[in-house]
PAFIGU-52901 format. One record per residue (C-alpha): x, y, z; residue number from 1. Coordinates in steps of 0.25 Angstrom, whole numbers, always signed. Layout:
N
SITE, X, Y, Z, NUM
...
This chain:
723
SITE, -163, +36, -23, 1
SITE, -159, +22, -18, 2
SITE, -148, +27, -8, 3
SITE, -152, +24, +6, 4
SITE, -155, +36, +15, 5
SITE, -145, +41, +25, 6
SITE, -147, +49, +37, 7
SITE, -143, +64, +34, 8
SITE, -133, +69, +45, 9
SITE, -140, +83, +46, 10
SITE, -135, +85, +60, 11
SITE, -120, +84, +55, 12
SITE, -122, +94, +44, 13
SITE, -117, +108, +46, 14
SITE, -125, +121, +42, 15
SITE, -121, +125, +28, 16
SITE, -118, +140, +28, 17
SITE, -124, +144, +15, 18
SITE, -124, +159, +11, 19
SITE, -138, +165, +12, 20
SITE, -137, +169, -2, 21
SITE, -136, +155, -6, 22
SITE, -148, +150, +2, 23
SITE, -157, +162, -3, 24
SITE, -164, +160, -16, 25
SITE, -163, +145, -16, 26
SITE, -177, +142, -9, 27
SITE, -181, +134, -22, 28
SITE, -174, +127, -33, 29
SITE, -180, +137, -43, 30
SITE, -169, +147, -41, 31
SITE, -158, +136, -42, 32
SITE, -164, +131, -55, 33
SITE, -165, +145, -61, 34
SITE, -151, +148, -57, 35
SITE, -145, +135, -63, 36
SITE, -154, +132, -75, 37
SITE, -164, +138, -84, 38
SITE, -178, +141, -79, 39
SITE, -186, +128, -81, 40
SITE, -196, +128, -93, 41
SITE, -210, +126, -92, 42
SITE, -208, +111, -95, 43
SITE, -198, +110, -83, 44
SITE, -208, +117, -74, 45
SITE, -219, +107, -78, 46
SITE, -209, +96, -76, 47
SITE, -206, +101, -62, 48
SITE, -220, +103, -58, 49
SITE, -224, +89, -64, 50
SITE, -213, +82, -56, 51
SITE, -217, +90, -43, 52
SITE, -231, +86, -45, 53
SITE, -228, +71, -47, 54
SITE, -219, +70, -35, 55
SITE, -229, +78, -26, 56
SITE, -240, +69, -30, 57
SITE, -232, +56, -29, 58
SITE, -233, +53, -43, 59
SITE, -223, +44, -49, 60
SITE, -212, +49, -59, 61
SITE, -205, +39, -67, 62
SITE, -193, +40, -76, 63
SITE, -202, +38, -88, 64
SITE, -209, +51, -84, 65
SITE, -207, +63, -92, 66
SITE, -205, +71, -80, 67
SITE, -192, +65, -76, 68
SITE, -188, +64, -90, 69
SITE, -187, +79, -92, 70
SITE, -181, +82, -78, 71
SITE, -169, +90, -78, 72
SITE, -160, +96, -67, 73
SITE, -168, +109, -66, 74
SITE, -182, +102, -65, 75
SITE, -175, +93, -55, 76
SITE, -171, +105, -46, 77
SITE, -185, +111, -48, 78
SITE, -192, +99, -43, 79
SITE, -182, +97, -31, 80
SITE, -184, +111, -27, 81
SITE, -199, +110, -25, 82
SITE, -196, +99, -15, 83
SITE, -187, +107, -6, 84
SITE, -197, +105, +5, 85
SITE, -201, +91, +1, 86
SITE, -189, +82, +3, 87
SITE, -197, +69, +0, 88
SITE, -201, +73, -14, 89
SITE, -188, +79, -16, 90
SITE, -181, +66, -13, 91
SITE, -192, +58, -21, 92
SITE, -189, +67, -33, 93
SITE, -174, +65, -32, 94
SITE, -175, +50, -31, 95
SITE, -185, +50, -43, 96
SITE, -175, +57, -52, 97
SITE, -163, +48, -47, 98
SITE, -171, +35, -49, 99
SITE, -178, +38, -62, 100
SITE, -168, +48, -69, 101
SITE, -154, +42, -66, 102
SITE, -148, +50, -78, 103
SITE, -154, +63, -74, 104
SITE, -144, +74, -76, 105
SITE, -143, +82, -63, 106
SITE, -137, +96, -62, 107
SITE, -128, +100, -50, 108
SITE, -140, +107, -45, 109
SITE, -150, +96, -46, 110
SITE, -140, +86, -39, 111
SITE, -137, +96, -28, 112
SITE, -152, +98, -25, 113
SITE, -154, +83, -25, 114
SITE, -142, +82, -15, 115
SITE, -148, +93, -6, 116
SITE, -162, +86, -6, 117
SITE, -156, +72, -3, 118
SITE, -148, +78, +8, 119
SITE, -161, +84, +14, 120
SITE, -167, +70, +13, 121
SITE, -156, +64, +20, 122
SITE, -152, +56, +8, 123
SITE, -137, +58, +9, 124
SITE, -133, +46, +1, 125
SITE, -141, +51, -11, 126
SITE, -137, +65, -9, 127
SITE, -122, +60, -10, 128
SITE, -125, +52, -23, 129
SITE, -130, +65, -29, 130
SITE, -118, +72, -25, 131
SITE, -109, +61, -31, 132
SITE, -117, +63, -44, 133
SITE, -115, +78, -43, 134
SITE, -100, +77, -41, 135
SITE, -98, +67, -52, 136
SITE, -104, +75, -62, 137
SITE, -94, +78, -73, 138
SITE, -91, +93, -75, 139
SITE, -97, +98, -62, 140
SITE, -88, +106, -53, 141
SITE, -87, +106, -38, 142
SITE, -92, +121, -39, 143
SITE, -104, +117, -46, 144
SITE, -108, +106, -36, 145
SITE, -106, +115, -24, 146
SITE, -114, +126, -31, 147
SITE, -125, +117, -34, 148
SITE, -126, +111, -20, 149
SITE, -125, +125, -14, 150
SITE, -136, +131, -23, 151
SITE, -146, +120, -21, 152
SITE, -143, +120, -6, 153
SITE, -153, +130, -2, 154
SITE, -163, +126, -12, 155
SITE, -164, +112, -7, 156
SITE, -163, +115, +8, 157
SITE, -151, +107, +10, 158
SITE, -140, +106, +21, 159
SITE, -125, +107, +21, 160
SITE, -124, +92, +21, 161
SITE, -125, +93, +6, 162
SITE, -111, +99, +6, 163
SITE, -106, +89, +16, 164
SITE, -110, +78, +7, 165
SITE, -104, +84, -5, 166
SITE, -90, +85, +0, 167
SITE, -91, +71, +7, 168
SITE, -96, +65, -6, 169
SITE, -84, +71, -14, 170
SITE, -75, +65, -3, 171
SITE, -81, +52, -4, 172
SITE, -80, +52, -19, 173
SITE, -65, +54, -17, 174
SITE, -66, +68, -23, 175
SITE, -59, +74, -12, 176
SITE, -53, +86, -20, 177
SITE, -67, +89, -25, 178
SITE, -72, +89, -11, 179
SITE, -62, +99, -7, 180
SITE, -66, +108, -18, 181
SITE, -81, +107, -14, 182
SITE, -77, +110, +0, 183
SITE, -70, +122, -4, 184
SITE, -81, +127, -13, 185
SITE, -91, +126, -2, 186
SITE, -81, +133, +7, 187
SITE, -80, +144, -3, 188
SITE, -95, +146, -3, 189
SITE, -95, +148, +12, 190
SITE, -102, +135, +14, 191
SITE, -98, +128, +27, 192
SITE, -95, +114, +23, 193
SITE, -100, +104, +33, 194
SITE, -89, +99, +42, 195
SITE, -93, +84, +39, 196
SITE, -89, +87, +24, 197
SITE, -76, +94, +28, 198
SITE, -72, +82, +36, 199
SITE, -76, +73, +25, 200
SITE, -67, +81, +16, 201
SITE, -55, +82, +25, 202
SITE, -56, +67, +28, 203
SITE, -56, +64, +13, 204
SITE, -44, +72, +11, 205
SITE, -36, +66, +22, 206
SITE, -40, +52, +18, 207
SITE, -34, +53, +4, 208
SITE, -22, +60, +10, 209
SITE, -25, +75, +5, 210
SITE, -21, +80, +19, 211
SITE, -16, +94, +14, 212
SITE, -29, +96, +7, 213
SITE, -37, +92, +20, 214
SITE, -30, +102, +28, 215
SITE, -33, +113, +17, 216
SITE, -48, +109, +18, 217
SITE, -47, +109, +33, 218
SITE, -41, +123, +33, 219
SITE, -52, +128, +24, 220
SITE, -62, +122, +34, 221
SITE, -56, +129, +46, 222
SITE, -57, +142, +38, 223
SITE, -72, +140, +37, 224
SITE, -78, +144, +51, 225
SITE, -91, +136, +47, 226
SITE, -84, +123, +46, 227
SITE, -81, +117, +60, 228
SITE, -71, +105, +61, 229
SITE, -75, +94, +70, 230
SITE, -68, +81, +76, 231
SITE, -69, +74, +62, 232
SITE, -61, +86, +56, 233
SITE, -51, +84, +67, 234
SITE, -49, +69, +65, 235
SITE, -48, +71, +50, 236
SITE, -37, +81, +51, 237
SITE, -29, +74, +62, 238
SITE, -30, +62, +52, 239
SITE, -24, +71, +41, 240
SITE, -13, +76, +50, 241
SITE, -9, +61, +53, 242
SITE, -10, +56, +39, 243
SITE, -1, +68, +35, 244
SITE, +9, +64, +46, 245
SITE, +7, +77, +54, 246
SITE, +4, +70, +67, 247
SITE, +11, +81, +74, 248
SITE, +0, +91, +69, 249
SITE, -11, +83, +75, 250
SITE, -11, +88, +89, 251
SITE, -10, +103, +85, 252
SITE, -22, +100, +76, 253
SITE, -30, +93, +87, 254
SITE, -27, +105, +96, 255
SITE, -32, +115, +86, 256
SITE, -45, +107, +84, 257
SITE, -47, +106, +99, 258
SITE, -47, +121, +100, 259
SITE, -59, +121, +91, 260
SITE, -66, +111, +100, 261
SITE, -63, +99, +91, 262
SITE, -57, +87, +99, 263
SITE, -50, +74, +94, 264
SITE, -58, +61, +96, 265
SITE, -54, +47, +95, 266
SITE, -52, +47, +80, 267
SITE, -42, +59, +81, 268
SITE, -34, +52, +92, 269
SITE, -34, +38, +84, 270
SITE, -30, +45, +71, 271
SITE, -18, +52, +79, 272
SITE, -14, +39, +86, 273
SITE, -14, +31, +72, 274
SITE, -5, +42, +66, 275
SITE, +5, +41, +78, 276
SITE, +5, +26, +77, 277
SITE, +7, +27, +62, 278
SITE, +19, +36, +64, 279
SITE, +25, +27, +75, 280
SITE, +22, +38, +86, 281
SITE, +16, +28, +96, 282
SITE, +19, +37, +108, 283
SITE, +12, +48, +102, 284
SITE, +0, +39, +99, 285
SITE, +0, +34, +114, 286
SITE, +0, +49, +118, 287
SITE, -13, +51, +109, 288
SITE, -19, +39, +116, 289
SITE, -16, +46, +130, 290
SITE, -23, +58, +125, 291
SITE, -35, +50, +121, 292
SITE, -36, +43, +134, 293
SITE, -35, +57, +141, 294
SITE, -47, +62, +133, 295
SITE, -55, +50, +137, 296
SITE, -55, +44, +123, 297
SITE, -54, +28, +124, 298
SITE, -45, +22, +115, 299
SITE, -52, +14, +104, 300
SITE, -48, +2, +95, 301
SITE, -43, +11, +84, 302
SITE, -33, +18, +94, 303
SITE, -27, +5, +99, 304
SITE, -26, +0, +85, 305
SITE, -18, +12, +80, 306
SITE, -9, +11, +92, 307
SITE, -7, -4, +89, 308
SITE, -4, -1, +75, 309
SITE, +6, +9, +79, 310
SITE, +13, +0, +89, 311
SITE, +14, -11, +79, 312
SITE, +19, -3, +67, 313
SITE, +30, +3, +77, 314
SITE, +35, -11, +81, 315
SITE, +29, -11, +95, 316
SITE, +21, -24, +94, 317
SITE, +22, -27, +109, 318
SITE, +16, -14, +112, 319
SITE, +5, -16, +102, 320
SITE, +2, -30, +109, 321
SITE, +1, -22, +123, 322
SITE, -8, -12, +117, 323
SITE, -18, -23, +112, 324
SITE, -19, -27, +127, 325
SITE, -21, -13, +131, 326
SITE, -33, -12, +121, 327
SITE, -40, -24, +127, 328
SITE, -38, -19, +141, 329
SITE, -45, -6, +137, 330
SITE, -57, -14, +132, 331
SITE, -53, -13, +117, 332
SITE, -53, -26, +109, 333
SITE, -42, -26, +98, 334
SITE, -48, -29, +84, 335
SITE, -43, -35, +72, 336
SITE, -35, -22, +68, 337
SITE, -28, -22, +81, 338
SITE, -23, -37, +79, 339
SITE, -20, -34, +64, 340
SITE, -10, -23, +69, 341
SITE, -3, -33, +77, 342
SITE, -3, -44, +66, 343
SITE, +3, -33, +56, 344
SITE, +14, -31, +66, 345
SITE, +17, -45, +68, 346
SITE, +17, -47, +53, 347
SITE, +26, -35, +51, 348
SITE, +37, -41, +60, 349
SITE, +35, -55, +55, 350
SITE, +30, -60, +69, 351
SITE, +23, -73, +65, 352
SITE, +20, -78, +79, 353
SITE, +15, -65, +84, 354
SITE, +6, -63, +72, 355
SITE, -1, -77, +74, 356
SITE, -2, -74, +89, 357
SITE, -9, -61, +86, 358
SITE, -18, -68, +76, 359
SITE, -22, -79, +86, 360
SITE, -25, -68, +96, 361
SITE, -35, -62, +86, 362
SITE, -42, -75, +86, 363
SITE, -42, -77, +101, 364
SITE, -48, -63, +102, 365
SITE, -59, -65, +91, 366
SITE, -53, -54, +83, 367
SITE, -56, -58, +68, 368
SITE, -44, -56, +59, 369
SITE, -46, -49, +46, 370
SITE, -39, -49, +33, 371
SITE, -28, -40, +38, 372
SITE, -25, -50, +50, 373
SITE, -24, -62, +40, 374
SITE, -16, -55, +29, 375
SITE, -6, -50, +40, 376
SITE, -3, -65, +44, 377
SITE, -4, -71, +31, 378
SITE, +6, -60, +26, 379
SITE, +16, -63, +38, 380
SITE, +16, -78, +36, 381
SITE, +17, -76, +21, 382
SITE, +29, -66, +22, 383
SITE, +36, -76, +31, 384
SITE, +35, -88, +22, 385
SITE, +24, -95, +31, 386
SITE, +14, -97, +20, 387
SITE, +8, -108, +28, 388
SITE, +4, -99, +39, 389
SITE, -1, -88, +29, 390
SITE, -10, -98, +22, 391
SITE, -15, -103, +36, 392
SITE, -20, -89, +39, 393
SITE, -25, -87, +25, 394
SITE, -34, -100, +27, 395
SITE, -38, -95, +41, 396
SITE, -43, -82, +36, 397
SITE, -51, -89, +25, 398
SITE, -57, -98, +35, 399
SITE, -61, -86, +43, 400
SITE, -69, -81, +31, 401
SITE, -59, -70, +28, 402
SITE, -56, -70, +13, 403
SITE, -42, -67, +9, 404
SITE, -40, -54, +1, 405
SITE, -30, -50, -9, 406
SITE, -20, -46, +2, 407
SITE, -20, -60, +8, 408
SITE, -19, -67, -5, 409
SITE, -7, -58, -9, 410
SITE, +0, -61, +4, 411
SITE, -1, -76, +2, 412
SITE, +3, -75, -13, 413
SITE, +15, -67, -9, 414
SITE, +19, -77, +2, 415
SITE, +18, -89, -9, 416
SITE, +26, -80, -18, 417
SITE, +37, -77, -8, 418
SITE, +38, -92, -5, 419
SITE, +39, -95, -20, 420
SITE, +26, -103, -20, 421
SITE, +20, -96, -33, 422
SITE, +11, -108, -36, 423
SITE, +4, -105, -22, 424
SITE, +4, -90, -24, 425
SITE, -3, -92, -37, 426
SITE, -13, -101, -30, 427
SITE, -16, -91, -20, 428
SITE, -18, -80, -31, 429
SITE, -28, -89, -38, 430
SITE, -36, -91, -25, 431
SITE, -35, -76, -23, 432
SITE, -42, -74, -37, 433
SITE, -52, -85, -34, 434
SITE, -57, -77, -22, 435
SITE, -60, -66, -31, 436
SITE, -48, -57, -27, 437
SITE, -41, -49, -37, 438
SITE, -26, -49, -38, 439
SITE, -20, -35, -36, 440
SITE, -6, -30, -40, 441
SITE, +0, -34, -26, 442
SITE, -5, -49, -28, 443
SITE, +1, -49, -43, 444
SITE, +14, -43, -38, 445
SITE, +15, -53, -27, 446
SITE, +14, -65, -37, 447
SITE, +23, -58, -47, 448
SITE, +34, -57, -37, 449
SITE, +33, -71, -33, 450
SITE, +33, -76, -48, 451
SITE, +45, -67, -51, 452
SITE, +53, -72, -39, 453
SITE, +50, -86, -44, 454
SITE, +55, -82, -58, 455
SITE, +41, -86, -63, 456
SITE, +41, -74, -73, 457
SITE, +32, -80, -83, 458
SITE, +21, -81, -73, 459
SITE, +24, -67, -67, 460
SITE, +23, -62, -81, 461
SITE, +9, -69, -83, 462
SITE, +4, -64, -70, 463
SITE, +9, -49, -73, 464
SITE, +0, -50, -86, 465
SITE, -12, -55, -78, 466
SITE, -10, -44, -69, 467
SITE, -10, -34, -80, 468
SITE, -22, -40, -87, 469
SITE, -30, -40, -74, 470
SITE, -28, -25, -73, 471
SITE, -19, -26, -61, 472
SITE, -9, -15, -63, 473
SITE, +6, -19, -61, 474
SITE, +13, -10, -51, 475
SITE, +28, -7, -48, 476
SITE, +30, -20, -40, 477
SITE, +24, -28, -52, 478
SITE, +34, -23, -62, 479
SITE, +46, -23, -52, 480
SITE, +43, -38, -48, 481
SITE, +42, -43, -63, 482
SITE, +54, -34, -67, 483
SITE, +62, -40, -55, 484
SITE, +57, -54, -59, 485
SITE, +62, -53, -73, 486
SITE, +75, -47, -69, 487
SITE, +78, -58, -60, 488
SITE, +76, -68, -72, 489
SITE, +84, -60, -81, 490
SITE, +73, -56, -91, 491
SITE, +77, -41, -92, 492
SITE, +69, -39, -105, 493
SITE, +56, -42, -97, 494
SITE, +60, -34, -85, 495
SITE, +63, -22, -93, 496
SITE, +49, -24, -100, 497
SITE, +42, -24, -87, 498
SITE, +50, -12, -82, 499
SITE, +46, -4, -95, 500
SITE, +31, -8, -92, 501
SITE, +32, -3, -78, 502
SITE, +37, +10, -83, 503
SITE, +25, +11, -93, 504
SITE, +16, +9, -81, 505
SITE, +22, +21, -74, 506
SITE, +27, +12, -63, 507
SITE, +40, +17, -58, 508
SITE, +51, +7, -55, 509
SITE, +59, +8, -43, 510
SITE, +73, +4, -38, 511
SITE, +68, -10, -37, 512
SITE, +63, -11, -51, 513
SITE, +76, -5, -56, 514
SITE, +85, -14, -48, 515
SITE, +78, -27, -53, 516
SITE, +81, -22, -67, 517
SITE, +95, -18, -64, 518
SITE, +97, -32, -57, 519
SITE, +91, -39, -69, 520
SITE, +100, -33, -79, 521
SITE, +112, -35, -70, 522
SITE, +108, -50, -69, 523
SITE, +108, -51, -84, 524
SITE, +121, -44, -85, 525
SITE, +116, -31, -92, 526
SITE, +123, -21, -83, 527
SITE, +121, -10, -93, 528
SITE, +106, -11, -92, 529
SITE, +107, -12, -77, 530
SITE, +115, +0, -76, 531
SITE, +106, +8, -85, 532
SITE, +94, +4, -76, 533
SITE, +102, +9, -64, 534
SITE, +103, +23, -71, 535
SITE, +88, +23, -75, 536
SITE, +85, +21, -61, 537
SITE, +93, +33, -57, 538
SITE, +86, +41, -68, 539
SITE, +72, +39, -63, 540
SITE, +77, +43, -49, 541
SITE, +77, +28, -43, 542
SITE, +90, +27, -35, 543
SITE, +98, +14, -36, 544
SITE, +99, +7, -23, 545
SITE, +109, -3, -17, 546
SITE, +102, -14, -24, 547
SITE, +104, -7, -38, 548
SITE, +118, -5, -35, 549
SITE, +120, -20, -30, 550
SITE, +113, -25, -42, 551
SITE, +122, -17, -52, 552
SITE, +135, -21, -44, 553
SITE, +131, -35, -44, 554
SITE, +128, -35, -59, 555
SITE, +142, -28, -62, 556
SITE, +149, -38, -53, 557
SITE, +142, -50, -60, 558
SITE, +148, -45, -73, 559
SITE, +162, -43, -67, 560
SITE, +161, -28, -68, 561
SITE, +166, -25, -53, 562
SITE, +171, -11, -57, 563
SITE, +157, -7, -61, 564
SITE, +151, -14, -49, 565
SITE, +160, -5, -40, 566
SITE, +156, +7, -47, 567
SITE, +142, +4, -43, 568
SITE, +147, +2, -29, 569
SITE, +153, +15, -29, 570
SITE, +141, +22, -34, 571
SITE, +132, +15, -24, 572
SITE, +141, +20, -12, 573
SITE, +142, +34, -18, 574
SITE, +126, +35, -18, 575
SITE, +126, +30, -3, 576
SITE, +120, +17, -6, 577
SITE, +126, +6, +3, 578
SITE, +129, -7, -4, 579
SITE, +125, -20, +2, 580
SITE, +133, -33, +4, 581
SITE, +126, -38, -9, 582
SITE, +132, -27, -17, 583
SITE, +146, -29, -10, 584
SITE, +145, -44, -13, 585
SITE, +142, -41, -28, 586
SITE, +155, -34, -29, 587
SITE, +163, -44, -22, 588
SITE, +157, -55, -31, 589
SITE, +161, -46, -43, 590
SITE, +175, -45, -39, 591
SITE, +176, -60, -36, 592
SITE, +170, -64, -49, 593
SITE, +180, -55, -56, 594
SITE, +191, -62, -50, 595
SITE, +195, -51, -40, 596
SITE, +192, -57, -26, 597
SITE, +203, -48, -20, 598
SITE, +195, -35, -24, 599
SITE, +182, -42, -19, 600
SITE, +190, -44, -6, 601
SITE, +194, -29, -5, 602
SITE, +179, -25, -8, 603
SITE, +176, -32, +5, 604
SITE, +182, -20, +12, 605
SITE, +175, -10, +4, 606
SITE, +161, -16, +7, 607
SITE, +165, -16, +22, 608
SITE, +168, -2, +21, 609
SITE, +154, +1, +17, 610
SITE, +149, -7, +29, 611
SITE, +145, -19, +21, 612
SITE, +151, -32, +27, 613
SITE, +153, -45, +19, 614
SITE, +143, -57, +20, 615
SITE, +145, -72, +17, 616
SITE, +142, -69, +2, 617
SITE, +154, -58, +2, 618
SITE, +164, -68, +7, 619
SITE, +159, -80, -1, 620
SITE, +160, -72, -14, 621
SITE, +174, -67, -10, 622
SITE, +178, -82, -6, 623
SITE, +174, -86, -20, 624
SITE, +182, -75, -26, 625
SITE, +195, -79, -19, 626
SITE, +193, -93, -22, 627
SITE, +191, -91, -37, 628
SITE, +204, -84, -36, 629
SITE, +210, -96, -29, 630
SITE, +213, -88, -16, 631
SITE, +208, -98, -5, 632
SITE, +216, -91, +6, 633
SITE, +208, -78, +4, 634
SITE, +195, -86, +3, 635
SITE, +198, -93, +17, 636
SITE, +202, -79, +23, 637
SITE, +188, -74, +18, 638
SITE, +182, -85, +26, 639
SITE, +189, -80, +38, 640
SITE, +184, -66, +35, 641
SITE, +170, -71, +35, 642
SITE, +171, -76, +49, 643
SITE, +177, -63, +54, 644
SITE, +165, -56, +48, 645
SITE, +156, -65, +55, 646
SITE, +151, -73, +43, 647
SITE, +151, -88, +43, 648
SITE, +155, -95, +30, 649
SITE, +143, -102, +23, 650
SITE, +141, -113, +13, 651
SITE, +145, -104, +2, 652
SITE, +158, -100, +9, 653
SITE, +162, -114, +11, 654
SITE, +158, -119, -3, 655
SITE, +166, -108, -9, 656
SITE, +179, -111, -1, 657
SITE, +177, -126, -3, 658
SITE, +175, -124, -18, 659
SITE, +188, -116, -18, 660
SITE, +196, -127, -10, 661
SITE, +191, -138, -19, 662
SITE, +194, -131, -32, 663
SITE, +208, -129, -27, 664
SITE, +209, -143, -23, 665
SITE, +211, -140, -8, 666
SITE, +201, -151, -4, 667
SITE, +207, -153, +10, 668
SITE, +203, -139, +14, 669
SITE, +190, -141, +6, 670
SITE, +186, -153, +15, 671
SITE, +190, -145, +28, 672
SITE, +181, -133, +24, 673
SITE, +170, -143, +21, 674
SITE, +171, -149, +35, 675
SITE, +172, -135, +41, 676
SITE, +159, -131, +33, 677
SITE, +151, -143, +38, 678
SITE, +156, -141, +53, 679
SITE, +151, -127, +52, 680
SITE, +137, -132, +49, 681
SITE, +137, -127, +34, 682
SITE, +131, -138, +26, 683
SITE, +138, -140, +13, 684
SITE, +130, -139, +0, 685
SITE, +131, -145, -14, 686
SITE, +142, -135, -18, 687
SITE, +151, -139, -6, 688
SITE, +151, -154, -10, 689
SITE, +152, -150, -25, 690
SITE, +165, -143, -22, 691
SITE, +171, -154, -13, 692
SITE, +168, -165, -22, 693
SITE, +174, -158, -34, 694
SITE, +186, -154, -26, 695
SITE, +189, -168, -22, 696
SITE, +186, -174, -36, 697
SITE, +196, -164, -41, 698
SITE, +206, -169, -31, 699
SITE, +203, -184, -35, 700
SITE, +198, -186, -21, 701
SITE, +185, -194, -25, 702
SITE, +183, -200, -12, 703
SITE, +181, -187, -5, 704
SITE, +173, -182, -17, 705
SITE, +164, -194, -15, 706
SITE, +163, -191, +0, 707
SITE, +158, -177, -2, 708
SITE, +149, -182, -14, 709
SITE, +142, -192, -4, 710
SITE, +141, -181, +7, 711
SITE, +135, -172, -4, 712
SITE, +124, -183, -7, 713
SITE, +121, -185, +8, 714
SITE, +118, -170, +9, 715
SITE, +108, -171, -2, 716
SITE, +116, -164, -13, 717
SITE, +116, -170, -27, 718
SITE, +130, -169, -34, 719
SITE, +130, -163, -49, 720
SITE, +139, -165, -61, 721
SITE, +149, -156, -56, 722
SITE, +157, -167, -49, 723
């Protein structure tokens, strides 16, 4: 076979305890053949002798030879059995059949015999290839595989590594449950499974998160007096406890193992430190470090990096910086992973200056940044709107010979999308594709989100179609983004179609999806459908939140149905959902639009009883309501109330009052208010001048009207035809 030879770890193999009855009677393959097949006919006997003679004489046997053409599992076993003490010829025969008869149909027994001989010849990779063939054969049970390996064990003079390799092959092939079954079959036959195989199985179980089953297997190992755990077993099970969140059980377990003479090593302590740091238990992690030092173990880079990560994740960046100094003083040089941890924390907290300082420090220390380093910085500057800096690092990494990956491109695309620069986002997408990278669902979702925010729904629809055509499955976020986009534009038919398509794909909508649809129907004035969706949410066990109620309340208020809005308010309060200032402002707006500013004013007390205090929007809405009712005195009182609440009138406040004074012909008060506005540093806008000009024109004071007209032009505002 073409697979290169590997050194066979004979010393690591543990003696396999086979019952004597199993070993006796298996000195040759004859007994195995007769027990599993019919007795070879004279033709088969001739074939066996002919192959044996050719191999011993060194005669070539090719695929065209009738000898190989008539070969079957029984004759294969007979030939192999004759070479029990001649490994060179046995290997030559196995290779001959493998190379010249690729379609040869092995039986479980012939495969097992080949495995044993290959292991004896230290051809581990080839033996594993035969095991893979055996476990992938359709219709062959684990019982048959184990039985065939056990029966051929004595025949072929093999060793227990065959069973070690069998279990580890199942684990490597990700057939973990089958590996457990094989382990138990071997145990049930009183065969002591090598500890290496047990550790491989335990490690495989823990890796995929089957921790409970790992403990079952470990318990079965303990019951067998022939299987002795070692430090690798200890480390695997400590890792299992940590992954399962049972850190408190680690020390008792270690103490139990120490009684058996198995003591923790560097891996054990690093696993425990990492778990403590992950849980934010930094003091406990430092206690483990003290134990390590007391036992004479020198802290390694992995130990320090775990602590660094724990400190950063728990907001102790300063302490992490100090630890970096401690590392160097102990003779350990921080690596890229060390600095990436610091970079990640700077990016999480948005500390741009420190992030760049850390990156420069890496360069000074000749520590080479990797993709994680660059993507952290590119992401930080992208999120904070500094796309120029993001692109600078992007170009820098390319100059350093580090090609950007999907993550980097997606971050940059996301930055352009947030900035509303869709043209640049699509250029970056094109560059990504030119580099041979494939867009995944995250990249598509990023661009779709940008297109929907810019209301480029036709382009979003085309991109969605492209996504599906290229075999990229849309996820929950894809549909929710598109549904929200169409709802914002009032295209509820398309939004509903997407919602139905989402359900057909068995993608479950959440409260965000439903809120988008409810908001869409409220915006188009279809409160009946909005309310029906609210009920549907509840029926599928999705609880409406404060956003849902705020949307419904705002929808009813926009239609002037304040009583319906108040019923939603009461229901919201009864469910223990605290309203927000946005919800309250909607009700105040509803009262004011219905011409009932007095009730809106009373509602102000109701919202304050819920611990919600008015903001500028609240007062500006009330001002507008009272002015509509020609109650300027109450409007002025509200301005005083704003001051008492610590709120300063803004340009909208002044414009609302100015417009009221102007409409009622109180131009002297309007002019005074305008001067007060300017004195307080609030710049007038177009609406300010429009109200003043119209007010003076209505009073036939054209001189004053033209004065404000000229001032308006000086400030760069262009008048419209309302004058």
